[in-house]
PDB file as gemmi writes it, atoms N, CA and C in Angstrom:
CRYST1    1.000    1.000    1.000  90.00  90.00  90.00 P 1                      
ATOM      1  N   MET A   1     107.877  94.825  68.169  1.00  0.00           N  
ATOM      2  CA  MET A   1     109.154  94.977  67.769  1.00  0.00           C  
ATOM      3  C   MET A   1     109.617  96.249  68.472  1.00  0.00           C  
ATOM      4  N   THR A   2     110.826  96.272  68.967  1.00  0.00           N  
ATOM      5  CA  THR A   2     111.457  97.396  69.603  1.00  0.00           C  
ATOM      6  C   THR A   2     112.717  97.872  68.914  1.00  0.00           C  
ATOM      7  N   THR A   3     112.898  99.110  68.692  1.00  0.00           N  
ATOM      8  CA  THR A   3     114.078  99.692  68.174  1.00  0.00           C  
ATOM      9  C   THR A   3     114.595 100.785  69.108  1.00  0.00           C  
ATOM     10  N   GLU A   4     115.897 100.750  69.318  1.00  0.00           N  
ATOM     11  CA  GLU A   4     116.477 101.798  70.372  1.00  0.00           C  
ATOM     12  C   GLU A   4     117.581 102.623  69.640  1.00  0.00           C  
ATOM     13  N   ASN A   5     117.490 103.917  69.906  1.00  0.00           N  
ATOM     14  CA  ASN A   5     118.520 104.737  69.296  1.00  0.00           C  
ATOM     15  C   ASN A   5     118.910 105.691  70.493  1.00  0.00           C  
ATOM     16  N   THR A   6     119.698 106.717  70.255  1.00  0.00           N  
ATOM     17  CA  THR A   6     120.283 107.691  71.251  1.00  0.00           C  
ATOM     18  C   THR A   6     118.993 108.553  71.829  1.00  0.00           C  
ATOM     19  N   LEU A   7     117.976 108.695  71.192  1.00  0.00           N  
ATOM     20  CA  LEU A   7     116.853 109.461  71.597  1.00  0.00           C  
ATOM     21  C   LEU A   7     115.796 108.673  72.460  1.00  0.00           C  
ATOM     22  N   GLY A   8     115.984 107.447  72.343  1.00  0.00           N  
ATOM     23  CA  GLY A   8     115.056 106.628  73.207  1.00  0.00           C  
ATOM     24  C   GLY A   8     114.663 105.310  72.501  1.00  0.00           C  
ATOM     25  N   ARG A   9     113.558 104.895  72.776  1.00  0.00           N  
ATOM     26  CA  ARG A   9     113.047 103.520  72.407  1.00  0.00           C  
ATOM     27  C   ARG A   9     111.652 103.736  71.486  1.00  0.00           C  
ATOM     28  N   ILE A  10     111.633 102.945  70.506  1.00  0.00           N  
ATOM     29  CA  ILE A  10     110.364 102.806  69.562  1.00  0.00           C  
ATOM     30  C   ILE A  10     109.810 101.444  69.713  1.00  0.00           C  
ATOM     31  N   GLU A  11     108.581 101.250  70.116  1.00  0.00           N  
ATOM     32  CA  GLU A  11     107.868  99.983  70.154  1.00  0.00           C  
ATOM     33  C   GLU A  11     106.735 100.005  69.265  1.00  0.00           C  
ATOM     34  N   ILE A  12     106.634  98.967  68.474  1.00  0.00           N  
ATOM     35  CA  ILE A  12     105.516  98.899  67.500  1.00  0.00           C  
ATOM     36  C   ILE A  12     104.837  97.614  67.799  1.00  0.00           C  
ATOM     37  N   SER A  13     103.621  97.652  68.204  1.00  0.00           N  
ATOM     38  CA  SER A  13     102.822  96.425  68.648  1.00  0.00           C  
ATOM     39  C   SER A  13     102.370  95.671  67.534  1.00  0.00           C  
ATOM     40  N   PRO A  14     102.066  94.394  67.716  1.00  0.00           N  
ATOM     41  CA  PRO A  14     101.417  93.623  66.560  1.00  0.00           C  
ATOM     42  C   PRO A  14     100.096  94.214  66.264  1.00  0.00           C  
ATOM     43  N   THR A  15      99.349  94.783  67.234  1.00  0.00           N  
ATOM     44  CA  THR A  15      97.974  95.309  66.980  1.00  0.00           C  
ATOM     45  C   THR A  15      98.078  96.559  65.960  1.00  0.00           C  
ATOM     46  N   ALA A  16      99.268  97.353  66.136  1.00  0.00           N  
ATOM     47  CA  ALA A  16      99.345  98.449  65.169  1.00  0.00           C  
ATOM     48  C   ALA A  16      99.550  97.858  63.862  1.00  0.00           C  
ATOM     49  N   VAL A  17     100.375  96.930  63.622  1.00  0.00           N  
ATOM     50  CA  VAL A  17     100.838  96.460  62.275  1.00  0.00           C  
ATOM     51  C   VAL A  17      99.407  95.676  61.780  1.00  0.00           C  
ATOM     52  N   ALA A  18      98.638  95.131  62.676  1.00  0.00           N  
ATOM     53  CA  ALA A  18      97.398  94.402  62.203  1.00  0.00           C  
ATOM     54  C   ALA A  18      96.366  95.425  61.711  1.00  0.00           C  
ATOM     55  N   THR A  19      96.255  96.681  62.279  1.00  0.00           N  
ATOM     56  CA  THR A  19      95.374  97.539  61.944  1.00  0.00           C  
ATOM     57  C   THR A  19      95.773  98.074  60.506  1.00  0.00           C  
ATOM     58  N   VAL A  20      96.981  98.442  60.282  1.00  0.00           N  
ATOM     59  CA  VAL A  20      97.404  98.958  58.926  1.00  0.00           C  
ATOM     60  C   VAL A  20      97.267  97.888  58.007  1.00  0.00           C  
ATOM     61  N   ALA A  21      97.585  96.619  58.285  1.00  0.00           N  
ATOM     62  CA  ALA A  21      97.199  95.499  57.244  1.00  0.00           C  
ATOM     63  C   ALA A  21      95.823  95.345  57.022  1.00  0.00           C  
ATOM     64  N   ALA A  22      94.944  95.443  58.017  1.00  0.00           N  
ATOM     65  CA  ALA A  22      93.459  95.094  57.867  1.00  0.00           C  
ATOM     66  C   ALA A  22      92.902  96.314  56.930  1.00  0.00           C  
ATOM     67  N   ASN A  23      93.382  97.470  57.167  1.00  0.00           N  
ATOM     68  CA  ASN A  23      92.901  98.610  56.221  1.00  0.00           C  
ATOM     69  C   ASN A  23      93.331  98.478  54.877  1.00  0.00           C  
ATOM     70  N   ALA A  24      94.581  98.052  54.689  1.00  0.00           N  
ATOM     71  CA  ALA A  24      95.057  97.717  53.277  1.00  0.00           C  
ATOM     72  C   ALA A  24      94.283  96.683  52.518  1.00  0.00           C  
ATOM     73  N   VAL A  25      94.009  95.570  53.255  1.00  0.00           N  
ATOM     74  CA  VAL A  25      93.294  94.410  52.773  1.00  0.00           C  
ATOM     75  C   VAL A  25      91.848  94.774  52.205  1.00  0.00           C  
ATOM     76  N   THR A  26      91.104  95.591  52.994  1.00  0.00           N  
ATOM     77  CA  THR A  26      89.896  96.053  52.597  1.00  0.00           C  
ATOM     78  C   THR A  26      89.801  96.929  51.499  1.00  0.00           C  
ATOM     79  N   GLN A  27      90.885  97.499  51.026  1.00  0.00           N  
ATOM     80  CA  GLN A  27      91.030  98.265  49.820  1.00  0.00           C  
ATOM     81  C   GLN A  27      91.428  97.451  48.522  1.00  0.00           C  
ATOM     82  N   ALA A  28      91.842  96.256  48.731  1.00  0.00           N  
ATOM     83  CA  ALA A  28      92.180  95.459  47.590  1.00  0.00           C  
ATOM     84  C   ALA A  28      90.992  94.970  46.659  1.00  0.00           C  
ATOM     85  N   TYR A  29      91.228  95.098  45.353  1.00  0.00           N  
ATOM     86  CA  TYR A  29      90.110  94.593  44.526  1.00  0.00           C  
ATOM     87  C   TYR A  29      89.974  93.119  44.617  1.00  0.00           C  
ATOM     88  N   GLY A  30      88.660  92.833  44.757  1.00  0.00           N  
ATOM     89  CA  GLY A  30      88.251  91.438  44.889  1.00  0.00           C  
ATOM     90  C   GLY A  30      88.110  90.708  46.157  1.00  0.00           C  
ATOM     91  N   VAL A  31      88.495  91.567  47.227  1.00  0.00           N  
ATOM     92  CA  VAL A  31      88.491  91.082  48.620  1.00  0.00           C  
ATOM     93  C   VAL A  31      87.093  91.665  49.166  1.00  0.00           C  
ATOM     94  N   VAL A  32      86.303  90.688  49.711  1.00  0.00           N  
ATOM     95  CA  VAL A  32      85.005  91.064  50.308  1.00  0.00           C  
ATOM     96  C   VAL A  32      85.292  91.522  51.666  1.00  0.00           C  
ATOM     97  N   GLY A  33      86.150  90.846  52.384  1.00  0.00           N  
ATOM     98  CA  GLY A  33      86.405  91.219  53.812  1.00  0.00           C  
ATOM     99  C   GLY A  33      87.311  90.211  54.427  1.00  0.00           C  
ATOM    100  N   LEU A  34      87.542  90.401  55.706  1.00  0.00           N  
ATOM    101  CA  LEU A  34      88.324  89.422  56.509  1.00  0.00           C  
ATOM    102  C   LEU A  34      87.569  88.555  57.133  1.00  0.00           C  
ATOM    103  N   ALA A  35      88.107  87.309  57.442  1.00  0.00           N  
ATOM    104  CA  ALA A  35      87.445  86.206  58.110  1.00  0.00           C  
ATOM    105  C   ALA A  35      88.285  85.793  59.195  1.00  0.00           C  
ATOM    106  N   ALA A  36      87.704  85.109  60.159  1.00  0.00           N  
ATOM    107  CA  ALA A  36      88.385  84.687  61.326  1.00  0.00           C  
ATOM    108  C   ALA A  36      88.983  83.251  60.884  1.00  0.00           C  
ATOM    109  N   LYS A  37      90.070  82.878  61.546  1.00  0.00           N  
ATOM    110  CA  LYS A  37      90.801  81.716  61.022  1.00  0.00           C  
ATOM    111  C   LYS A  37      90.066  80.335  61.497  1.00  0.00           C  
ATOM    112  N   ASN A  38      89.306  80.464  62.593  1.00  0.00           N  
ATOM    113  CA  ASN A  38      88.525  79.393  63.090  1.00  0.00           C  
ATOM    114  C   ASN A  38      87.291  79.972  63.850  1.00  0.00           C  
ATOM    115  N   ALA A  39      86.330  79.023  64.306  1.00  0.00           N  
ATOM    116  CA  ALA A  39      85.147  79.402  64.897  1.00  0.00           C  
ATOM    117  C   ALA A  39      85.376  80.116  66.217  1.00  0.00           C  
ATOM    118  N   THR A  40      86.333  79.700  66.997  1.00  0.00           N  
ATOM    119  CA  THR A  40      86.655  80.289  68.236  1.00  0.00           C  
ATOM    120  C   THR A  40      87.100  81.827  68.059  1.00  0.00           C  
ATOM    121  N   ASP A  41      87.872  82.069  67.215  1.00  0.00           N  
ATOM    122  CA  ASP A  41      88.279  83.411  66.893  1.00  0.00           C  
ATOM    123  C   ASP A  41      86.979  84.289  66.319  1.00  0.00           C  
ATOM    124  N   GLN A  42      86.272  83.614  65.511  1.00  0.00           N  
ATOM    125  CA  GLN A  42      85.054  84.460  65.154  1.00  0.00           C  
ATOM    126  C   GLN A  42      84.211  84.803  66.186  1.00  0.00           C  
ATOM    127  N   LEU A  43      83.922  83.867  67.212  1.00  0.00           N  
ATOM    128  CA  LEU A  43      83.190  84.154  68.361  1.00  0.00           C  
ATOM    129  C   LEU A  43      83.776  85.351  69.266  1.00  0.00           C  
ATOM    130  N   LEU A  44      85.156  85.257  69.389  1.00  0.00           N  
ATOM    131  CA  LEU A  44      85.805  86.170  70.217  1.00  0.00           C  
ATOM    132  C   LEU A  44      85.779  87.622  69.554  1.00  0.00           C  
ATOM    133  N   SER A  45      85.916  87.712  68.160  1.00  0.00           N  
ATOM    134  CA  SER A  45      86.026  88.885  67.525  1.00  0.00           C  
ATOM    135  C   SER A  45      84.559  89.584  67.599  1.00  0.00           C  
ATOM    136  N   GLN A  46      83.430  88.748  67.600  1.00  0.00           N  
ATOM    137  CA  GLN A  46      82.107  89.335  67.653  1.00  0.00           C  
ATOM    138  C   GLN A  46      81.757  89.790  69.039  1.00  0.00           C  
ATOM    139  N   LEU A  47      82.294  89.073  70.034  1.00  0.00           N  
ATOM    140  CA  LEU A  47      82.055  89.555  71.522  1.00  0.00           C  
ATOM    141  C   LEU A  47      82.874  90.876  71.841  1.00  0.00           C  
ATOM    142  N   THR A  48      84.150  90.951  71.390  1.00  0.00           N  
ATOM    143  CA  THR A  48      84.989  91.996  71.615  1.00  0.00           C  
ATOM    144  C   THR A  48      84.863  93.159  70.708  1.00  0.00           C  
ATOM    145  N   GLY A  49      84.373  92.856  69.537  1.00  0.00           N  
ATOM    146  CA  GLY A  49      84.304  94.025  68.469  1.00  0.00           C  
ATOM    147  C   GLY A  49      85.660  94.296  67.891  1.00  0.00           C  
ATOM    148  N   ASP A  50      86.460  93.226  67.836  1.00  0.00           N  
ATOM    149  CA  ASP A  50      87.893  93.331  67.289  1.00  0.00           C  
ATOM    150  C   ASP A  50      87.815  93.621  65.811  1.00  0.00           C  
ATOM    151  N   VAL A  51      88.282  94.728  65.348  1.00  0.00           N  
ATOM    152  CA  VAL A  51      88.321  95.056  64.036  1.00  0.00           C  
ATOM    153  C   VAL A  51      89.440  94.326  63.167  1.00  0.00           C  
ATOM    154  N   ASN A  52      90.394  93.839  63.858  1.00  0.00           N  
ATOM    155  CA  ASN A  52      91.492  93.221  63.352  1.00  0.00           C  
ATOM    156  C   ASN A  52      91.423  91.659  63.142  1.00  0.00           C  
ATOM    157  N   HIS A  53      90.279  91.175  63.316  1.00  0.00           N  
ATOM    158  CA  HIS A  53      90.067  89.648  63.223  1.00  0.00           C  
ATOM    159  C   HIS A  53      90.425  89.300  61.790  1.00  0.00           C  
ATOM    160  N   GLY A  54      91.100  88.205  61.628  1.00  0.00           N  
ATOM    161  CA  GLY A  54      91.484  87.804  60.334  1.00  0.00           C  
ATOM    162  C   GLY A  54      92.855  88.206  60.028  1.00  0.00           C  
ATOM    163  N   VAL A  55      93.659  88.738  60.896  1.00  0.00           N  
ATOM    164  CA  VAL A  55      95.027  89.276  60.748  1.00  0.00           C  
ATOM    165  C   VAL A  55      95.794  88.766  61.991  1.00  0.00           C  
ATOM    166  N   ASP A  56      96.910  87.910  61.718  1.00  0.00           N  
ATOM    167  CA  ASP A  56      97.741  87.539  62.742  1.00  0.00           C  
ATOM    168  C   ASP A  56      99.178  88.146  62.395  1.00  0.00           C  
ATOM    169  N   VAL A  57      99.808  88.831  63.361  1.00  0.00           N  
ATOM    170  CA  VAL A  57     101.195  89.346  63.221  1.00  0.00           C  
ATOM    171  C   VAL A  57     102.042  88.770  64.260  1.00  0.00           C  
ATOM    172  N   ARG A  58     103.181  88.452  63.751  1.00  0.00           N  
ATOM    173  CA  ARG A  58     104.245  88.015  64.673  1.00  0.00           C  
ATOM    174  C   ARG A  58     105.611  88.547  64.112  1.00  0.00           C  
ATOM    175  N   PHE A  59     106.574  88.654  65.031  1.00  0.00           N  
ATOM    176  CA  PHE A  59     107.838  89.255  64.675  1.00  0.00           C  
ATOM    177  C   PHE A  59     108.859  88.240  64.604  1.00  0.00           C  
ATOM    178  N   VAL A  60     109.679  88.084  63.635  1.00  0.00           N  
ATOM    179  CA  VAL A  60     110.784  87.249  63.479  1.00  0.00           C  
ATOM    180  C   VAL A  60     112.077  88.065  62.998  1.00  0.00           C  
ATOM    181  N   ASN A  61     113.001  87.944  63.757  1.00  0.00           N  
ATOM    182  CA  ASN A  61     114.337  88.599  63.399  1.00  0.00           C  
ATOM    183  C   ASN A  61     114.104  90.210  63.004  1.00  0.00           C  
ATOM    184  N   ASN A  62     113.168  90.844  63.937  1.00  0.00           N  
ATOM    185  CA  ASN A  62     112.872  92.251  63.553  1.00  0.00           C  
ATOM    186  C   ASN A  62     112.141  92.506  62.279  1.00  0.00           C  
ATOM    187  N   GLU A  63     111.519  91.419  61.829  1.00  0.00           N  
ATOM    188  CA  GLU A  63     110.725  91.701  60.628  1.00  0.00           C  
ATOM    189  C   GLU A  63     109.225  91.117  60.909  1.00  0.00           C  
ATOM    190  N   ALA A  64     108.269  91.548  60.290  1.00  0.00           N  
ATOM    191  CA  ALA A  64     106.988  91.253  60.452  1.00  0.00           C  
ATOM    192  C   ALA A  64     106.571  90.048  59.583  1.00  0.00           C  
ATOM    193  N   VAL A  65     105.886  89.043  60.097  1.00  0.00           N  
ATOM    194  CA  VAL A  65     105.312  87.923  59.411  1.00  0.00           C  
ATOM    195  C   VAL A  65     103.807  88.102  59.675  1.00  0.00           C  
ATOM    196  N   ILE A  66     103.005  88.324  58.540  1.00  0.00           N  
ATOM    197  CA  ILE A  66     101.692  88.631  58.569  1.00  0.00           C  
ATOM    198  C   ILE A  66     100.778  87.423  58.000  1.00  0.00           C  
ATOM    199  N   ASP A  67      99.912  86.947  58.573  1.00  0.00           N  
ATOM    200  CA  ASP A  67      98.988  86.015  58.147  1.00  0.00           C  
ATOM    201  C   ASP A  67      97.647  86.727  58.019  1.00  0.00           C  
ATOM    202  N   LEU A  68      96.960  86.527  56.742  1.00  0.00           N  
ATOM    203  CA  LEU A  68      95.742  87.169  56.484  1.00  0.00           C  
ATOM    204  C   LEU A  68      94.593  86.067  56.047  1.00  0.00           C  
ATOM    205  N   TYR A  69      93.529  86.197  56.736  1.00  0.00           N  
ATOM    206  CA  TYR A  69      92.366  85.275  56.368  1.00  0.00           C  
ATOM    207  C   TYR A  69      91.252  86.134  55.737  1.00  0.00           C  
ATOM    208  N   VAL A  70      91.196  85.883  54.489  1.00  0.00           N  
ATOM    209  CA  VAL A  70      90.266  86.760  53.721  1.00  0.00           C  
ATOM    210  C   VAL A  70      89.151  85.960  52.939  1.00  0.00           C  
ATOM    211  N   ILE A  71      88.092  86.733  52.557  1.00  0.00           N  
ATOM    212  CA  ILE A  71      87.014  86.249  51.707  1.00  0.00           C  
ATOM    213  C   ILE A  71      87.100  87.019  50.428  1.00  0.00           C  
ATOM    214  N   ILE A  72      87.008  86.237  49.350  1.00  0.00           N  
ATOM    215  CA  ILE A  72      87.188  86.872  48.072  1.00  0.00           C  
ATOM    216  C   ILE A  72      85.938  86.678  47.203  1.00  0.00           C  
ATOM    217  N   GLU A  73      85.771  87.675  46.362  1.00  0.00           N  
ATOM    218  CA  GLU A  73      84.608  87.758  45.429  1.00  0.00           C  
ATOM    219  C   GLU A  73      84.585  86.671  44.464  1.00  0.00           C  
ATOM    220  N   TYR A  74      83.517  85.957  44.364  1.00  0.00           N  
ATOM    221  CA  TYR A  74      83.313  84.892  43.431  1.00  0.00           C  
ATOM    222  C   TYR A  74      83.479  85.449  41.947  1.00  0.00           C  
ATOM    223  N   GLY A  75      84.277  84.741  41.221  1.00  0.00           N  
ATOM    224  CA  GLY A  75      84.478  85.169  39.875  1.00  0.00           C  
ATOM    225  C   GLY A  75      85.650  85.995  39.566  1.00  0.00           C  
ATOM    226  N   THR A  76      86.422  86.336  40.555  1.00  0.00           N  
ATOM    227  CA  THR A  76      87.707  86.980  40.433  1.00  0.00           C  
ATOM    228  C   THR A  76      88.765  85.864  40.390  1.00  0.00           C  
ATOM    229  N   ARG A  77      89.865  86.155  39.866  1.00  0.00           N  
ATOM    230  CA  ARG A  77      90.949  85.228  39.795  1.00  0.00           C  
ATOM    231  C   ARG A  77      91.707  85.326  41.247  1.00  0.00           C  
ATOM    232  N   ILE A  78      91.639  84.241  41.916  1.00  0.00           N  
ATOM    233  CA  ILE A  78      92.034  83.956  43.318  1.00  0.00           C  
ATOM    234  C   ILE A  78      93.538  84.313  43.414  1.00  0.00           C  
ATOM    235  N   VAL A  79      94.305  83.821  42.507  1.00  0.00           N  
ATOM    236  CA  VAL A  79      95.819  83.989  42.600  1.00  0.00           C  
ATOM    237  C   VAL A  79      96.231  85.378  42.613  1.00  0.00           C  
ATOM    238  N   SER A  80      95.413  86.048  41.403  1.00  0.00           N  
ATOM    239  CA  SER A  80      95.762  87.542  41.209  1.00  0.00           C  
ATOM    240  C   SER A  80      95.384  88.437  42.403  1.00  0.00           C  
ATOM    241  N   VAL A  81      94.205  88.121  43.016  1.00  0.00           N  
ATOM    242  CA  VAL A  81      93.684  88.904  44.026  1.00  0.00           C  
ATOM    243  C   VAL A  81      94.723  88.713  45.255  1.00  0.00           C  
ATOM    244  N   ALA A  82      95.159  87.414  45.587  1.00  0.00           N  
ATOM    245  CA  ALA A  82      96.061  87.124  46.663  1.00  0.00           C  
ATOM    246  C   ALA A  82      97.337  87.913  46.415  1.00  0.00           C  
ATOM    247  N   HIS A  83      97.914  87.814  45.272  1.00  0.00           N  
ATOM    248  CA  HIS A  83      99.159  88.616  44.977  1.00  0.00           C  
ATOM    249  C   HIS A  83      99.061  90.097  45.175  1.00  0.00           C  
ATOM    250  N   SER A  84      97.872  90.661  44.722  1.00  0.00           N  
ATOM    251  CA  SER A  84      97.507  92.020  44.981  1.00  0.00           C  
ATOM    252  C   SER A  84      97.474  92.381  46.418  1.00  0.00           C  
ATOM    253  N   VAL A  85      96.821  91.590  47.287  1.00  0.00           N  
ATOM    254  CA  VAL A  85      96.767  91.734  48.725  1.00  0.00           C  
ATOM    255  C   VAL A  85      98.142  91.668  49.293  1.00  0.00           C  
ATOM    256  N   GLN A  86      98.916  90.749  48.938  1.00  0.00           N  
ATOM    257  CA  GLN A  86     100.419  90.763  49.385  1.00  0.00           C  
ATOM    258  C   GLN A  86     101.123  92.109  49.117  1.00  0.00           C  
ATOM    259  N   ASN A  87     101.066  92.498  47.866  1.00  0.00           N  
ATOM    260  CA  ASN A  87     101.714  93.733  47.454  1.00  0.00           C  
ATOM    261  C   ASN A  87     101.206  94.963  48.231  1.00  0.00           C  
ATOM    262  N   LEU A  88      99.898  95.057  48.416  1.00  0.00           N  
ATOM    263  CA  LEU A  88      99.367  96.192  48.891  1.00  0.00           C  
ATOM    264  C   LEU A  88      99.667  96.307  50.441  1.00  0.00           C  
ATOM    265  N   VAL A  89      99.593  95.108  51.102  1.00  0.00           N  
ATOM    266  CA  VAL A  89      99.736  95.113  52.492  1.00  0.00           C  
ATOM    267  C   VAL A  89     101.278  95.449  52.836  1.00  0.00           C  
ATOM    268  N   LYS A  90     102.161  94.818  52.134  1.00  0.00           N  
ATOM    269  CA  LYS A  90     103.652  94.952  52.244  1.00  0.00           C  
ATOM    270  C   LYS A  90     103.909  96.514  52.093  1.00  0.00           C  
ATOM    271  N   PHE A  91     103.407  97.090  50.975  1.00  0.00           N  
ATOM    272  CA  PHE A  91     103.583  98.559  50.778  1.00  0.00           C  
ATOM    273  C   PHE A  91     103.223  99.330  51.897  1.00  0.00           C  
ATOM    274  N   ASN A  92     101.784  99.267  52.259  1.00  0.00           N  
ATOM    275  CA  ASN A  92     101.318 100.008  53.289  1.00  0.00           C  
ATOM    276  C   ASN A  92     101.980  99.987  54.746  1.00  0.00           C  
ATOM    277  N   VAL A  93     102.259  98.678  55.074  1.00  0.00           N  
ATOM    278  CA  VAL A  93     103.041  98.383  56.343  1.00  0.00           C  
ATOM    279  C   VAL A  93     104.302  99.142  56.348  1.00  0.00           C  
ATOM    280  N   GLU A  94     105.124  98.766  55.282  1.00  0.00           N  
ATOM    281  CA  GLU A  94     106.385  99.335  55.217  1.00  0.00           C  
ATOM    282  C   GLU A  94     106.478 100.939  55.171  1.00  0.00           C  
ATOM    283  N   LYS A  95     105.494 101.391  54.460  1.00  0.00           N  
ATOM    284  CA  LYS A  95     105.427 102.932  54.309  1.00  0.00           C  
ATOM    285  C   LYS A  95     104.931 103.576  55.633  1.00  0.00           C  
ATOM    286  N   ALA A  96     103.947 103.031  56.277  1.00  0.00           N  
ATOM    287  CA  ALA A  96     103.315 103.649  57.418  1.00  0.00           C  
ATOM    288  C   ALA A  96     104.182 103.502  58.707  1.00  0.00           C  
ATOM    289  N   LEU A  97     104.688 102.316  58.842  1.00  0.00           N  
ATOM    290  CA  LEU A  97     105.426 101.958  59.975  1.00  0.00           C  
ATOM    291  C   LEU A  97     106.963 101.839  59.980  1.00  0.00           C  
ATOM    292  N   GLY A  98     107.461 101.956  58.687  1.00  0.00           N  
ATOM    293  CA  GLY A  98     108.900 101.805  58.484  1.00  0.00           C  
ATOM    294  C   GLY A  98     109.420 100.453  58.899  1.00  0.00           C  
ATOM    295  N   LEU A  99     108.511  99.412  58.858  1.00  0.00           N  
ATOM    296  CA  LEU A  99     108.868  98.067  59.460  1.00  0.00           C  
ATOM    297  C   LEU A  99     108.938  97.161  58.346  1.00  0.00           C  
ATOM    298  N   PRO A 100     110.153  96.414  58.322  1.00  0.00           N  
ATOM    299  CA  PRO A 100     110.335  95.486  57.178  1.00  0.00           C  
ATOM    300  C   PRO A 100     109.452  94.307  57.269  1.00  0.00           C  
ATOM    301  N   VAL A 101     108.848  93.832  56.176  1.00  0.00           N  
ATOM    302  CA  VAL A 101     107.927  92.672  56.173  1.00  0.00           C  
ATOM    303  C   VAL A 101     108.723  91.440  55.618  1.00  0.00           C  
ATOM    304  N   ALA A 102     108.780  90.394  56.421  1.00  0.00           N  
ATOM    305  CA  ALA A 102     109.449  89.195  55.934  1.00  0.00           C  
ATOM    306  C   ALA A 102     108.596  88.463  54.893  1.00  0.00           C  
ATOM    307  N   SER A 103     107.297  88.157  55.300  1.00  0.00           N  
ATOM    308  CA  SER A 103     106.345  87.479  54.579  1.00  0.00           C  
ATOM    309  C   SER A 103     104.987  87.758  54.871  1.00  0.00           C  
ATOM    310  N   ILE A 104     104.111  87.623  53.783  1.00  0.00           N  
ATOM    311  CA  ILE A 104     102.636  87.836  53.948  1.00  0.00           C  
ATOM    312  C   ILE A 104     101.946  86.594  53.367  1.00  0.00           C  
ATOM    313  N   ASN A 105     101.234  85.893  54.354  1.00  0.00           N  
ATOM    314  CA  ASN A 105     100.526  84.649  53.922  1.00  0.00           C  
ATOM    315  C   ASN A 105      99.080  84.906  53.805  1.00  0.00           C  
ATOM    316  N   VAL A 106      98.549  84.670  52.719  1.00  0.00           N  
ATOM    317  CA  VAL A 106      97.105  85.017  52.365  1.00  0.00           C  
ATOM    318  C   VAL A 106      96.390  83.564  52.511  1.00  0.00           C  
ATOM    319  N   HIS A 107      95.423  83.503  53.315  1.00  0.00           N  
ATOM    320  CA  HIS A 107      94.594  82.172  53.468  1.00  0.00           C  
ATOM    321  C   HIS A 107      93.289  82.540  53.055  1.00  0.00           C  
ATOM    322  N   VAL A 108      92.716  82.031  51.874  1.00  0.00           N  
ATOM    323  CA  VAL A 108      91.434  82.341  51.447  1.00  0.00           C  
ATOM    324  C   VAL A 108      90.459  81.448  52.141  1.00  0.00           C  
ATOM    325  N   GLN A 109      89.752  81.892  53.014  1.00  0.00           N  
ATOM    326  CA  GLN A 109      88.700  81.297  53.854  1.00  0.00           C  
ATOM    327  C   GLN A 109      87.452  81.049  53.099  1.00  0.00           C  
ATOM    328  N   GLY A 110      87.088  81.735  52.125  1.00  0.00           N  
ATOM    329  CA  GLY A 110      85.826  81.509  51.338  1.00  0.00           C  
ATOM    330  C   GLY A 110      85.617  82.358  50.198  1.00  0.00           C  
ATOM    331  N   LEU A 111      84.571  82.146  49.481  1.00  0.00           N  
ATOM    332  CA  LEU A 111      84.286  82.971  48.375  1.00  0.00           C  
ATOM    333  C   LEU A 111      82.760  83.471  48.587  1.00  0.00           C  
ATOM    334  N   ARG A 112      82.510  84.705  48.235  1.00  0.00           N  
ATOM    335  CA  ARG A 112      81.141  85.195  48.330  1.00  0.00           C  
ATOM    336  C   ARG A 112      80.619  85.643  46.956  1.00  0.00           C  
ATOM    337  N   VAL A 113      79.449  85.123  46.815  1.00  0.00           N  
ATOM    338  CA  VAL A 113      78.656  85.543  45.391  1.00  0.00           C  
ATOM    339  C   VAL A 113      77.911  86.718  45.762  1.00  0.00           C  
ATOM    340  N   SER A 114      78.187  87.888  44.914  1.00  0.00           N  
ATOM    341  CA  SER A 114      77.362  89.050  45.145  1.00  0.00           C  
ATOM    342  C   SER A 114      75.975  88.993  44.303  1.00  0.00           C  
ATOM    343  N   ASP A 115      75.118  89.561  44.555  1.00  0.00           N  
ATOM    344  CA  ASP A 115      73.807  89.622  43.945  1.00  0.00           C  
ATOM    345  C   ASP A 115      73.765  90.925  43.041  1.00  0.00           C  
ATOM    346  N   ASN A 116      74.156  90.702  41.822  1.00  0.00           N  
ATOM    347  CA  ASN A 116      74.128  91.810  40.720  1.00  0.00           C  
ATOM    348  C   ASN A 116      72.969  92.071  40.189  1.00  0.00           C  
ATOM    349  N   ALA A 117      71.829  91.313  40.451  1.00  0.00           N  
ATOM    350  CA  ALA A 117      70.573  91.448  39.851  1.00  0.00           C  
ATOM    351  C   ALA A 117      69.865  92.713  40.391  1.00  0.00           C  
ATOM    352  N   ALA A 118      70.146  93.166  41.474  1.00  0.00           N  
ATOM    353  CA  ALA A 118      69.510  94.413  42.086  1.00  0.00           C  
ATOM    354  C   ALA A 118      70.006  95.589  41.570  1.00  0.00           C  
TER     355      ALA A 118                                                      
END                                                                             
């Protein structure tokens, strides 16, 4: 996204938005981590070391549309965790970048059972 004013131009890349969103997602209660949306993306993220895998950002009418692919802790309420992720990501992106967020789509790619016996 590009914004121009009398002082110059400001460009915000989708990668910058993805970084802020990925950091916010990992702070959400019930989220174990981010997941790739398909096997090809998983392989590419492992080869390149991409820390933003699981986050897709696109701009529509100068607003961000963010798709998140997450793994959630088994036993948590999935809908509550997804709403929490949406609110947390929207707040962090708008606060850090001053960029309006049109929508945040949370795709639950899996559940992880943690071993609490140890």
